[in-house]
N, C-alpha and C positions, 0 to 999 in steps of 0.2 A: 521510344521504340522507333527504329529506323532501319536503314540499309547502308552498308559501307562497302567501299571498293578501294583498291590500291594497286599500283603498278610500279615496280622498280626495274629500270632498264637503262643501261649505259649505251645500248645500241640504237635506241629510238630517240628521235628529236623531241623537244618539248611539245611541239605542235602535234606530233604523232601520238605521244602519250596522252595529251589533252583530249584528242579526238577519241581515243580508245576508252578513256575513263568517262567521257561524256556519254558514249554509247552504253557503257556499263550502267551508269546512273539512270539512263533512260529505261533500261531493262528492269531496273529496280524501282521505277516510279510508283508502283502500287504500294510499296512499303513505306514511302515517305512523300505524301502529296503536299506537305506544307512548305518544303524548301529544298532547293537543289544547290549543292555547293561543291566546288572543285578548287584544289590548290596544287601548285607544282613548285618544285625546287630541284635544282641540279638534276639528278636522275630519277626522281620520284614524283608521282602524281597521286593524290588522294581524293576520293569522291565520297559524297554523303547525300542521302535522301532522308529528310526529316519528317517524322510523325510527332508533332508536338504534344507532350503529355505533362511535363513539369517545366515551369517557366516558359510561357508561350511567346516571350518577346524575341525579337530578331537578334538581340545580343547573344542569345544562346544557340544561334545557328552554327552549324559545323561545315567544314573543319574549324576547330576552335583552338585558339592560340594562348600560350602563357603570356604573362605581362610583358616579358622581354622579347617575345616572338621566337624564342629559341625552340620551343616545343610546340607540336601541333598534334591534335587528337581527332580521330573519327571513331565514333562510339555508337553501338546499337544495344539498347537494353535499358534496365532501370537498376539503380543502386538503392536498395531499401533502407539502408542505414546511413544515408548521406547526411542527414541532419546532425546526427551524433558526431560523425567525422568532421563535419564543417565546424562545429563548436571547438573540437580539438585543434583543428588547423588554424583557427582564429586566435589561439593562444600560443605564446612562445614556447618552444620545446624546452623543458627543464634540463639544465646542464648542457645545452648545446648552443650552437650559434644560430639555430633556426628561428627566424622571426615570424610573428603572426602573419598569416596570409590575408590579404585584403581582397575580398570577393567583389566582383563587379556584376555578377548575375545571381539568380536564385536556382540555378540548374544543378543537377547532379553531375553533369559533364565536367563542370569546373571543379567540383569537389574531387572527382577522380584524378584530374590532371594535377591539382594541388597536392593530393596525397602521393602521387608518383614523384613529384618534385621533392617532397620532404622525405619519404621513406623508400624511394626507389621501387624495385620490383616486389619488395616485401609488403607493399601496400595491398597486394592480392590477398594476403592472409587476414586483412581487416575488412575486406569487402563482403557484404551480404547482398547478393543480387543476382540478376541474370544479365549476362553481357558477352559481347564479342567486340573487341576494340583494338585499335592500333595507335601507338604513340611514336612519333618520329622526332629525333634530336637533330636539328639542322647543323649543329656544330660537329658532332661525332659521326653524322650520317648513319646513325643506328636506328633501325625500326624494331619495335617490340609489338608483337601481335598476341592478344590474350583472349582466353575463353573461360566462361564461368565454371564453377565447380562441377555442376551436374550436366552441363551441355544443353541448357535450355535454349540458348541462342546459338545459331550455327555459324561456322566460319570455314569456308572452303579455300583451298589454295592450290597453286600449280607452279612448277618450275619448267622453264624451256630455255632454249638458246637465247631467246630474247629477254629473259629475265624472270622475275618473281611477280606473281599476280595473286590477289586474294579478293574474296567477296562474301557477302551474306548468303548468296545463292550460287548454284552451279551455272545457271544459264548466262549470267553476265560474262563468266569466264569462257564459256563456249562461244559466245558472240563477240568476244574481244578481238578475235582474228589473229592472235599471236601464233597459233599453231593449229593443225588439223587434229582434232581429238577423235578417238575411236572408242568403240564399246569395250569395256573391260570383261573379256570372255572368261577370265580366271575366276570371276565371282558369279558367273551365270548360274551355276548349280546352287550356290548359296542363296541367291535371289529366288530361285525356283522353290527352294525348300522353305525359306523363311519370309517370303514376300518383302524382303528388304536386303540391303547390303550393309553389313556391320562395319562400323568405323574401325580404322581410319580409311578404309576403302570406300569407293563409290562405284556406281554403275559405269562411270567414265574412266577409262585408263588415263592416268596422269593427273587426275584431280583427286585430291585427298581432303579429309576432314581433320582439322586440328582437334585433337582429343579433348574431352572435358577435363578441366583441372590442369591444363597445360598452357604454357606460353612459348612463343617462338621468337628468337632474336635473329635479325638479318643485318649483317654488317660486313662490308668489304667482300661481298660475294660468298660469305660463309654463313651457314644456317645452324642454329643450335636450338633444339626443342627440349624443354625442361618441364617435368611434372611438379606442380606445387600442391596438388591435392588429390587424394584418392578416397573413393567411397568404400573401398575394401578394407576398412579398419573397424574393429569393434572397441568402442570406448569403454564399455562396461561401467560407465559412471554411475549407473543406477543399481548396481548389484546389491547394495546394502539397503535398498528401499523396499518397503512393504508394497503390496499391490495398490493400496489406497494412495500411498505417497507417489508411486509411479504414475498413477492416473492423474494426480494433481499436477505433477511436473509436465506431463503431456498437455494437459489443458492450458497451462501457462505458456508453454512454447508455441502451441498452435494458435492460441489467442493473439500472441504477439506477432506471429507470422502473418495472420490475417490483417491485423491492424496496420502493420508496416506496408502491406500491399494495397492499402486504400488511399495512399498518398497520390494525388493527381490534381491537375488544374483543369481537367476536362470532365464531362459527365461519364460516370462509370456505373457498372452493375455486376451481376454474377449470373453465370449459367446455372440453371436450376432444373435438373432432371427429375428430382424427387427421390434420388438415391441417397444413401447414407452420407457419402462424401460431400456432395454439393449442398445437401441440406445443412450439414454442420458448418460449412463455410458461410452460408447465408445467415444461419443463426448467430454465429460469432460476429459477423459484420453488423447485424442489427443491434448487438449489445453495445457497440462503440460508436455507431453512426448517429449524427445529430439529425439526419434526414432519413426518410423512408428509403430503404434499399431498393434499387431497381433490379428485378429478377426477370430472366428470360427463359422460356420453355418453348421448344418447337414440338407441336403435337400433331398427331395424325388421327383422322376419323376412325381408322381401323383400330379397334381396341387391342388387337394382338401386338401392335407396334407402339402404342401410345402410353406414356407414363404421366400424362398430364394431370390425372386426378391426384397423384401423390405430390406433384409440384404445387397444386392448389392448396393442399393441406398445409404445406410448409409456408406458402405465401400468406395464408390466412393467419397461421400461428405467429408469424413475425411481422405481420402488417406491412408487407412489402408492396411496392408499386409494381404489380406483376403484369408481364406481357406474355400472353399465350399466343404464339404465332401458329395459326392453323395452316397446315399444308396437306395437300393430297399427294400420294405418291407420284402422280403425273406432274405436279408442280416441281417436285425434285428432279424428275427426268428432264424437264425443260432447262434446269440449271446445271445438269450433269456436264455438258460440254464446257461450261465455264470452270467447273471444278477440275476437270481433267486438264484444261489449259493452264490452271494455276499450279499444277504439280511441278515442283522444281526437280524432284527425284521420283522416279516411278515407285509404286508400292501398291499393296493390296487394300489400303485404307485411305482415308483422307476426305472423300466426298461428304461423309457424314459431318465431319468437323466444318467443312466449308459451308454447308447449308445452315448450320447453327450460327456460325460467325457472321455470315452475310445478313441473316435475319436480325441478328442483334445489332449490327452496325447500322442497318437501315432504320432501326428504332431510335437512333439518336445518341448512342454511346460510343466512346472511342477506346474504352478499356473495360475488360471484364475479368472477374476472378473465376477460377475453375477448380474442380475437385480432382484433377489429374494427380496421380501419385499416391492417393489413399490406399488403393488396392495393393500396390507394391510394398508399401511400408507396413500395413497392418494385416497382411495375410488374407487378402480378399479374393484371390484367385484359387481355382481348384488345384493348381500345381502345388500349392503349399500343403494341402491335405494329401495329395498323391505322394509327395516326397517324404512326408512324415510316415505315411503308411509303408512306403518302401523301406524306410529306416527300421521300422518295427519288425520287418520281415527279412532281416539280414540273413537269417538261417537259410534262405533260398539259395545262397551261394554254395551251400554244402551239397546241394543236389547236382548230380552230373549234368553237364551241358546238354548231352543227348536227350536225357529225360526231360529237361526243361524245354527243349525244342519240341519234343513230342507233345508236351502239355500245351505249349503255345499254339501249336497247329490245331489242337482240339478246341481251344478257346476261340481261336479265329473262326473256325467252322461254326461254332455255336453262337458267338457274339456277332460276327460280321462287322461290316462298316469300318470306318477309319480307326476307331479305338481297338477293334479286334486285330487289325493289321499291326498296330503299334505294340500291342501286348505280345504278339508273336515275335516281333523283332527284339523287344526288350528281353524276353526270356531266352533268346538265342545268343545274347551277349556273353562273352567269356566271364566277365564279372559285372554284377549289377550293383551299382552304387550311385551316389549323387552325380558324380562327374560323368558317368557313362549314360545315365538315364535322362539327365536334364536336357541334353540336345534334342531329345524326342518330344519335349514338352510342347513347343509351339511349331514344330515341323508340320508341313502340310502333306508330306509324303514319307514313307519309310525309305531307307536307303535302297532297298530292292526296287521299289516303285520309281524312285528318282532315276535309277540307272537305266530304266526303260526309256526315259525322256531325254536324258543328257548325260555326258561323261561327267563323273562326279568325284574325281580323286581328292579335291581340296575342299569338299563341302563343309566339313566340320573343323577345319584348321583354325579359323578365327574364333569360333565359339569355344573350342577346347582351350585356346590360349587365354581367353577371358576367364574361363572356369578355374584355370590354374592360379589365378590371382585372387579368387574369391576365398575369404576366410572360412574354413570348415573346422569348427571346434565343437566339442561335445556340449550339448545343451543350447547350441545356437544354430541349429539346422535351418530354422525359418529365416534367420538373418542371412544365411548363405543363399537361400532362395531369393530373398529380397535383393541382395547384391547382384545375383545373376539376372533377375528381371530388370533391374535398373540399368545394368550395363548392356542389355540386349534389347528387349522389347520396348522399354520406356524411352531410352535415349535414341534408338534407331527407328522407331515407328511413331510412338505417341507424341514425343516432343517435336520431332521433325514435322509431323503432320499438323500439330497444333501451331507451330510457327509458320509454316508455308501457307496454310489455309486461313489462319487469322490475318496474316500480313497481306494476303491476296486481296483482302477487302479493307486494309488499313485499320485492323482491330488489334489492339494489344491484349494479350491474354497472360494472366499471372496465376501461378500455382502455389498457394500457401503450403501445401503438404511437402513441397520440395525445398522448404527452408532448411539449410544444411545443419543448423543447430538441432532442429527437431529430428531430422533424419539420423544424425549421429546418436542421439539419445535413444531413439527407438531401435536402431540396429544393435545397440548394446544391451537390449532386454532379452532375458532368457525365454526359451520356447514356452514354458509352462504358463507364463503370463499372457502370451499372445494368442494361443489357440486352444483354450481349455475345452471348449464345446463347440462354439460356432465361430465362423469367420468374423473378424473385426470386432469381437467382443471387447477387447482392450480399448479400442477407439471409442466405442459406444459408451463404455463405462467411464471413460475419461471426461466426457462432456456432460455427465450426470443426466439430469432430466431435460436437457436441451431439446431432444428429439421426441416426438410422440411415438407411441407404440406402433401405430400403423406403418411408420417409416422403418423402424427397427426390424419389424417382423415381416416386411414385404419381401417377395421373391426378387432376386437380382435379375435385372433385365438388360440394362445398358441401352444406348441409343441404337436401335436396329431398324432396318429397312427390308422390304420384301425382295431382296436380291435374287433369291432362288427362283422366284416367279419371273422377275424382270428379264433375267438372262435367257429364259426360254420363250419370252413373248416380246415385250416392248423393245428390249435391247438385243434381240436375236440377230438381226441383220448387222448391227454394229459389231457384235461378238464374232459372227462368222467372217466378216471382212477382216478383222484383226487376227483371227485364227489362221486364215489363209495367208495373210501378210507375214505372220511369224513362220509359217511353213516355207514360204518363198525365200525368207532370209537365211534359211539353213542353219539356224542356231541350235536347233534340237535334232534329235535323230529323225530321219525321214518318216513322215506320217504319224509321229508320236503325238503331236498336239492335236491333230485332226481326229485321231482315234480317241483321245481323252475327251474331246468335245462331243464326239459321237456317242460315247458311253453316257455322258451327262444328259444329252438330249433324250436318250432311250430310257432314262430313269434309273441308272445304276446308282444305288444308294451309297456306294463308297466314293462317288464323285460329287462332292458338294460344290456349291458355287465358288467358294473361296479358293478352291484348288485350281480354278481357271481364271478368275477375274484379274489377278495380278499379272498373269501372262498376257491377257488382252490389253491391260493398261501398259505393259512394257512395249508392245508393238506400237500402240498409239503414241507413246512418249517418244520412241525412236523416230517415228515418222514426223511428229511435230517439231522435234529438235534437229532433224536431218543429221543424225549421228552416223558416222561411218561404222559399219559393222564388221569390217574385214578382220 
């Protein structure tokens, strides 16, 4: 797990490029405290910061070269099936001139480079891992930049008159000094609505994200982006399996995914909230580990916010070496400035992950497994139930729109709150179906409310384009919801926050539920297996008696903090400062943000903290990074 940088420019001298990439590497120092490497040739300079996880020797430092020095790689991530591929590469390829590869390290980095030398870009089809990497051919002067199937590891890039630049984070590109970057105003309404910017765009105009499952080749000034993998496919490989056989297959795939992710040459453990997903990961780790698994739970004295008692149940059941890290909300507030400073891209989440990652790292581990992805795969969110209910009420489209609007108005008056406003907007749509209703799922405002804050002509353009690619087939509605959640919330909020907040403290985080073989199988399962009565029943049944009843039947909580209280008290002056700053920047309609804040302070129940916090974070991020807002 590391950070990578690169710059191609025919206009800059070697010393200029070297200086720029050195500065970029310094900006990424938190991602890789173990080694700092830079290499230059002709018009390219590559940089690498290393966090040593597999093969801790100096021989595995990067940039890493092929035996003949023709190819050089910088790589961020982990290849979970590198040992199997290594064995294959050590054998001569049958019926070809390919000779056995002689390895000089035990790293997965060398396996990736060797695989590229033998199979070319088709090696991506063999990789099971999380990665963002670049391989350069000194002979042809061709650079290939690649990102993993699900976008677990980030890769940002930008083109300018000075050349092509890429990095594991946005901030090194901002600080490279190649050009003056400005705020991407075209995505402001999208950020306001969804507390994020959906890939390939970012909050910075001119800086893009290489999409998951894509690679980019740069050669002779020409750029070609190619997709090699898409999550939006239903394999249906388990269509003929009984429910019992389906559960058995899931157990096998998930167990293997966990086992693969336990490969490391450093101390490691697992986040343990006490929820179903993290408890399953810990249980499966305990089955294959020769040592007691180290588990980490951040707990609060306030019972309303603490899940520690559930974590203790799992720790006792699997005899883990359990670390319960007790914090007061005030402890978290002390660390909040660090968490905000660690944000590479503004958003409405992240500090929660930072506090868990920091506490885990301070306990002596360098890698931790996480339950991220379980809800998206196994229908754990309320949106799955809402979309299923909507599908069962398709008759509602036979009701005239005017009548639906009237009903929506009455529901809003009776129900009130954010949900009442969303129901009113939903019933007012020309046609109500998955594609039209889903964009409202994680929106913080209705379109009407958003228009009061900011001009919003392009708010839904990206998400509608995403939904057009989602497979919508009869009996697979829940898979469609999974694909939509993966392509939006998971990739653009959860995974980004997991990466930036974990790497801010040099902690690698791995997610077994995002093993692509498991994902493909589960997406190909019909609805009636996934959500017969309760969320995630299929997952729970798949692991048999692994979990105790107390965990299976417990209410879903998630890692929560008393934000609603903080914004009105301990964080009030910080919030007011940033609300005023946002007003002065003129990004929103005059007085709109101040009015929103005023309504919140007065106790308006339709204005919850999450509708404001990401806006406060945006102003803070713009100030910290000195981004031009013109």
